[in-house]
TORTIDO-85542 format. One record per atom (N, C-alpha, C, CB): residue in three letters; atom name; x, y, z. Coordinates in steps of 0.1 Angstrom, whole numbers, plus 5000, padded with zeros to 4 digits. Glycine has a CB too. Example, Ala and Ser with C-alpha at 12.3 -4.5 7.8 and 13.67 -1.06 7.14 Angstrom:
BEGIN
PT   code   site      x      y      z
PT    Ala      N   5132   4943   5078
PT    Ala     CA   5123   4955   5078
PT    Ala      C   5132   4967   5078
PT    Ala     CB   5113   4955   5090
PT    Ser      N   5128   4978   5071
PT    Ser     CA   5137   4989   5071
PT    Ser      C   5129   5000   5079
PT    Ser     CB   5141   4994   5057
END
This chain:
BEGIN
PT   code   site      x      y      z
PT    Unk      N   2082   6937   3126
PT    Unk     CA   2072   6941   3116
PT    Unk      C   2073   6956   3114
PT    Unk     CB   2057   6937   3121
PT    Unk      N   2074   6959   3101
PT    Unk     CA   2075   6973   3097
PT    Unk      C   2061   6977   3091
PT    Unk     CB   2087   6976   3087
PT    Unk      N   2053   6984   3099
PT    Unk     CA   2039   6986   3094
PT    Unk      C   2039   6996   3082
PT    Unk     CB   2031   6992   3105
PT    Unk      N   2030   6993   3073
PT    Unk     CA   2029   7002   3061
PT    Unk      C   2014   7006   3060
PT    Unk     CB   2033   6994   3048
PT    Unk      N   2011   7017   3067
PT    Unk     CA   1997   7021   3068
PT    Unk      C   1996   7035   3063
PT    Unk     CB   1991   7020   3082
PT    Unk      N   1984   7039   3059
PT    Unk     CA   1981   7053   3054
PT    Unk      C   1981   7062   3066
PT    Unk     CB   1968   7053   3046
PT    Unk      N   1981   7075   3063
PT    Unk     CA   1981   7085   3074
PT    Unk      C   1968   7083   3082
PT    Unk     CB   1981   7099   3067
PT    Unk      N   1957   7081   3076
PT    Unk     CA   1944   7080   3083
PT    Unk      C   1944   7067   3091
PT    Unk     CB   1932   7079   3073
PT    Unk      N   1949   7056   3086
PT    Unk     CA   1950   7044   3093
PT    Unk      C   1959   7046   3106
PT    Unk     CB   1956   7032   3085
PT    Unk      N   1970   7053   3104
PT    Unk     CA   1979   7056   3115
PT    Unk      C   1972   7064   3126
PT    Unk     CB   1991   7063   3110
PT    Unk      N   1964   7073   3122
PT    Unk     CA   1957   7081   3132
PT    Unk      C   1947   7073   3140
PT    Unk     CB   1949   7093   3125
PT    Unk      N   1940   7063   3133
PT    Unk     CA   1931   7054   3140
PT    Unk      C   1939   7046   3150
PT    Unk     CB   1923   7045   3130
PT    Unk      N   1950   7041   3146
PT    Unk     CA   1958   7032   3155
PT    Unk      C   1964   7040   3167
PT    Unk     CB   1970   7026   3147
PT    Unk      N   1968   7053   3164
PT    Unk     CA   1973   7061   3175
PT    Unk      C   1962   7065   3185
PT    Unk     CB   1979   7074   3169
PT    Unk      N   1949   7067   3179
PT    Unk     CA   1938   7070   3188
PT    Unk      C   1935   7058   3197
PT    Unk     CB   1926   7073   3180
PT    Unk      N   1936   7046   3192
PT    Unk     CA   1934   7034   3200
PT    Unk      C   1944   7033   3211
PT    Unk     CB   1935   7021   3191
PT    Unk      N   1956   7035   3208
PT    Unk     CA   1967   7035   3218
PT    Unk      C   1964   7045   3229
PT    Unk     CB   1981   7037   3212
PT    Unk      N   1962   7058   3225
PT    Unk     CA   1961   7068   3235
PT    Unk      C   1948   7067   3243
PT    Unk     CB   1962   7082   3229
PT    Unk      N   1937   7063   3236
PT    Unk     CA   1924   7061   3243
PT    Unk      C   1925   7051   3254
PT    Unk     CB   1913   7058   3233
PT    Unk      N   1932   7040   3251
PT    Unk     CA   1933   7029   3260
PT    Unk      C   1942   7033   3272
PT    Unk     CB   1940   7017   3254
PT    Unk      N   1952   7041   3270
PT    Unk     CA   1961   7046   3280
PT    Unk      C   1953   7055   3290
PT    Unk     CB   1973   7054   3275
PT    Unk      N   1945   7064   3285
PT    Unk     CA   1937   7073   3293
PT    Unk      C   1925   7066   3300
PT    Unk     CB   1932   7085   3285
PT    Unk      N   1918   7058   3292
PT    Unk     CA   1905   7053   3297
PT    Unk      C   1905   7038   3302
PT    Unk     CB   1895   7054   3286
PT    Unk      N   1916   7032   3300
PT    Unk     CA   1918   7017   3304
PT    Unk      C   1908   7008   3297
PT    Unk     CB   1917   7016   3319
PT    Unk      N   1903   7012   3285
PT    Unk     CA   1895   7004   3277
PT    Unk      C   1896   7009   3263
PT    Unk     CB   1879   7004   3282
PT    Unk      N   1893   7001   3253
PT    Unk     CA   1894   7005   3239
PT    Unk      C   1882   7014   3235
PT    Unk     CB   1894   6992   3230
PT    Unk      N   1885   7022   3225
PT    Unk     CA   1874   7031   3221
PT    Unk      C   1862   7024   3214
PT    Unk     CB   1880   7042   3211
PT    Unk      N   1851   7030   3216
PT    Unk     CA   1839   7025   3209
PT    Unk      C   1838   7031   3195
PT    Unk     CB   1826   7028   3217
PT    Unk      N   1829   7025   3187
PT    Unk     CA   1827   7031   3174
PT    Unk      C   1823   7046   3175
PT    Unk     CB   1816   7023   3166
PT    Unk      N   1815   7049   3184
PT    Unk     CA   1811   7063   3186
PT    Unk      C   1822   7072   3189
PT    Unk     CB   1800   7064   3198
PT    Unk      N   1832   7067   3197
PT    Unk     CA   1844   7075   3200
PT    Unk      C   1852   7078   3187
PT    Unk     CB   1853   7067   3210
PT    Unk      N   1853   7069   3178
PT    Unk     CA   1859   7071   3165
PT    Unk      C   1851   7081   3157
PT    Unk     CB   1861   7058   3157
PT    Unk      N   1838   7079   3157
PT    Unk     CA   1830   7089   3149
PT    Unk      C   1831   7103   3154
PT    Unk     CB   1815   7084   3150
PT    Unk      N   1832   7105   3167
PT    Unk     CA   1833   7118   3172
PT    Unk      C   1847   7124   3169
PT    Unk     CB   1831   7118   3188
PT    Unk      N   1857   7116   3172
PT    Unk     CA   1871   7122   3170
PT    Unk      C   1874   7125   3155
PT    Unk     CB   1881   7112   3175
PT    Unk      N   1870   7116   3146
PT    Unk     CA   1873   7118   3132
PT    Unk      C   1861   7124   3124
PT    Unk     CB   1876   7105   3126
PT    Unk      N   1850   7128   3131
PT    Unk     CA   1839   7133   3124
PT    Unk      C   1835   7125   3112
PT    Unk     CB   1841   7148   3119
PT    Unk      N   1834   7112   3115
PT    Unk     CA   1831   7102   3105
PT    Unk      C   1818   7095   3106
PT    Unk     CB   1843   7091   3105
PT    Unk      N   1813   7089   3095
PT    Unk     CA   1801   7082   3095
PT    Unk      C   1803   7068   3101
PT    Unk     CB   1795   7081   3081
PT    Unk      N   1793   7062   3107
PT    Unk     CA   1795   7048   3113
PT    Unk      C   1800   7038   3103
PT    Unk     CB   1782   7043   3118
PT    Unk      N   1796   7039   3090
PT    Unk     CA   1801   7029   3080
PT    Unk      C   1815   7031   3077
PT    Unk     CB   1792   7031   3067
PT    Unk      N   1820   7044   3078
PT    Unk     CA   1834   7047   3075
PT    Unk      C   1843   7041   3086
PT    Unk     CB   1837   7062   3074
PT    Unk      N   1838   7042   3099
PT    Unk     CA   1845   7037   3110
PT    Unk      C   1846   7022   3109
PT    Unk     CB   1839   7041   3124
PT    Unk      N   1835   7016   3106
PT    Unk     CA   1834   7001   3105
PT    Unk      C   1843   6996   3094
PT    Unk     CB   1820   6997   3103
PT    Unk      N   1844   7003   3083
PT    Unk     CA   1852   6999   3072
PT    Unk      C   1867   7000   3076
PT    Unk     CB   1849   7008   3060
PT    Unk      N   1871   7011   3083
PT    Unk     CA   1884   7013   3087
PT    Unk      C   1889   7002   3097
PT    Unk     CB   1886   7027   3093
PT    Unk      N   1880   6999   3106
PT    Unk     CA   1884   6989   3116
PT    Unk      C   1885   6975   3110
PT    Unk     CB   1873   6988   3127
PT    Unk      N   1877   6972   3100
PT    Unk     CA   1878   6960   3093
PT    Unk      C   1891   6959   3085
PT    Unk     CB   1866   6958   3083
PT    Unk      N   1895   6970   3079
PT    Unk     CA   1908   6971   3072
PT    Unk      C   1919   6969   3081
PT    Unk     CB   1909   6985   3064
PT    Unk      N   1919   6976   3092
PT    Unk     CA   1930   6975   3102
PT    Unk      C   1932   6961   3107
PT    Unk     CB   1928   6985   3114
PT    Unk      N   1920   6954   3109
PT    Unk     CA   1920   6940   3114
PT    Unk      C   1926   6931   3103
PT    Unk     CB   1906   6936   3118
PT    Unk      N   1921   6933   3091
PT    Unk     CA   1926   6924   3080
PT    Unk      C   1941   6926   3077
PT    Unk     CB   1918   6927   3067
PT    Unk      N   1947   6938   3080
PT    Unk     CA   1961   6940   3078
PT    Unk      C   1969   6935   3090
PT    Unk     CB   1963   6955   3076
PT    Unk      N   1962   6931   3101
PT    Unk     CA   1969   6925   3112
PT    Unk      C   1974   6936   3122
PT    Unk     CB   1980   6917   3108
PT    Unk      N   1969   6948   3122
PT    Unk     CA   1973   6958   3131
PT    Unk      C   1965   6958   3144
PT    Unk     CB   1971   6972   3124
PT    Unk      N   1952   6953   3143
PT    Unk     CA   1944   6952   3155
PT    Unk      C   1937   6938   3154
PT    Unk     CB   1933   6963   3155
PT    Unk      N   1932   6934   3166
PT    Unk     CA   1923   6922   3166
PT    Unk      C   1911   6927   3174
PT    Unk     CB   1930   6910   3173
PT    Unk      N   1899   6920   3171
PT    Unk     CA   1887   6923   3178
PT    Unk      C   1880   6910   3181
PT    Unk     CB   1877   6932   3169
PT    Unk      N   1873   6910   3192
PT    Unk     CA   1865   6898   3196
PT    Unk      C   1851   6900   3190
PT    Unk     CB   1865   6895   3211
PT    Unk      N   1846   6891   3181
PT    Unk     CA   1833   6892   3175
PT    Unk      C   1822   6893   3185
PT    Unk     CB   1831   6881   3165
PT    Unk      N   1813   6902   3184
PT    Unk     CA   1801   6903   3193
PT    Unk      C   1804   6909   3206
PT    Unk     CB   1796   6890   3195
PT    Unk      N   1816   6914   3209
PT    Unk     CA   1820   6920   3222
PT    Unk      C   1823   6934   3220
PT    Unk     CB   1831   6912   3228
PT    Unk      N   1817   6943   3227
PT    Unk     CA   1819   6957   3226
PT    Unk      C   1833   6961   3232
PT    Unk     CB   1808   6966   3233
PT    Unk      N   1839   6971   3227
PT    Unk     CA   1852   6976   3232
PT    Unk      C   1863   6965   3233
PT    Unk     CB   1850   6983   3245
PT    Unk      N   1864   6957   3223
PT    Unk     CA   1873   6945   3224
PT    Unk      C   1885   6947   3214
PT    Unk     CB   1866   6932   3221
PT    Unk      N   1888   6959   3210
PT    Unk     CA   1899   6961   3201
PT    Unk      C   1912   6960   3208
PT    Unk     CB   1898   6975   3194
PT    Unk      N   1921   6952   3203
PT    Unk     CA   1934   6950   3208
PT    Unk      C   1944   6955   3198
PT    Unk     CB   1937   6935   3212
PT    Unk      N   1953   6964   3201
PT    Unk     CA   1963   6969   3193
PT    Unk      C   1974   6960   3192
PT    Unk     CB   1968   6983   3197
PT    Unk      N   1979   6956   3180
PT    Unk     CA   1989   6946   3178
PT    Unk      C   2002   6952   3174
PT    Unk     CB   1985   6936   3168
PT    Unk      N   2004   6965   3176
PT    Unk     CA   2016   6972   3173
PT    Unk      C   2021   6979   3185
PT    Unk     CB   2014   6983   3162
PT    Unk      N   2034   6981   3186
PT    Unk     CA   2040   6988   3198
PT    Unk      C   2039   7003   3195
PT    Unk     CB   2054   6983   3200
PT    Unk      N   2040   7011   3206
PT    Unk     CA   2039   7025   3205
PT    Unk      C   2049   7031   3196
PT    Unk     CB   2041   7031   3219
PT    Unk      N   2061   7025   3195
PT    Unk     CA   2072   7031   3186
PT    Unk      C   2069   7029   3171
PT    Unk     CB   2085   7025   3190
PT    Unk      N   2059   7020   3168
PT    Unk     CA   2055   7018   3154
PT    Unk      C   2044   7028   3150
PT    Unk     CB   2051   7004   3153
PT    Unk      N   2039   7036   3160
PT    Unk     CA   2027   7044   3157
PT    Unk      C   2031   7059   3154
PT    Unk     CB   2017   7044   3169
PT    Unk      N   2024   7066   3146
PT    Unk     CA   2026   7080   3144
PT    Unk      C   2021   7088   3156
PT    Unk     CB   2020   7085   3131
PT    Unk      N   2024   7101   3157
PT    Unk     CA   2018   7109   3167
PT    Unk      C   2004   7112   3164
PT    Unk     CB   2026   7123   3168
PT    Unk      N   1995   7113   3174
PT    Unk     CA   1981   7116   3172
PT    Unk      C   1980   7130   3169
PT    Unk     CB   1973   7112   3184
PT    Unk      N   1973   7133   3158
PT    Unk     CA   1972   7147   3154
PT    Unk      C   1958   7153   3158
PT    Unk     CB   1973   7149   3139
END
């Protein structure tokens, strides 16, 4: 799979990867809001987009259930 994502989408994906490596759990919506200085609705919209494009999966109703479906070599550097 050759991912075709925007710069911002790539940064969200990179954050998921690195957050999980450091914290051994996926980031919460609040973690995204803080890192990207974003509104809750923006974070929710981005995560829905990433899920619909097949880059992540989430378990409905379960907190911190984001699973990254791309390998590290498919991700950009986290800025």
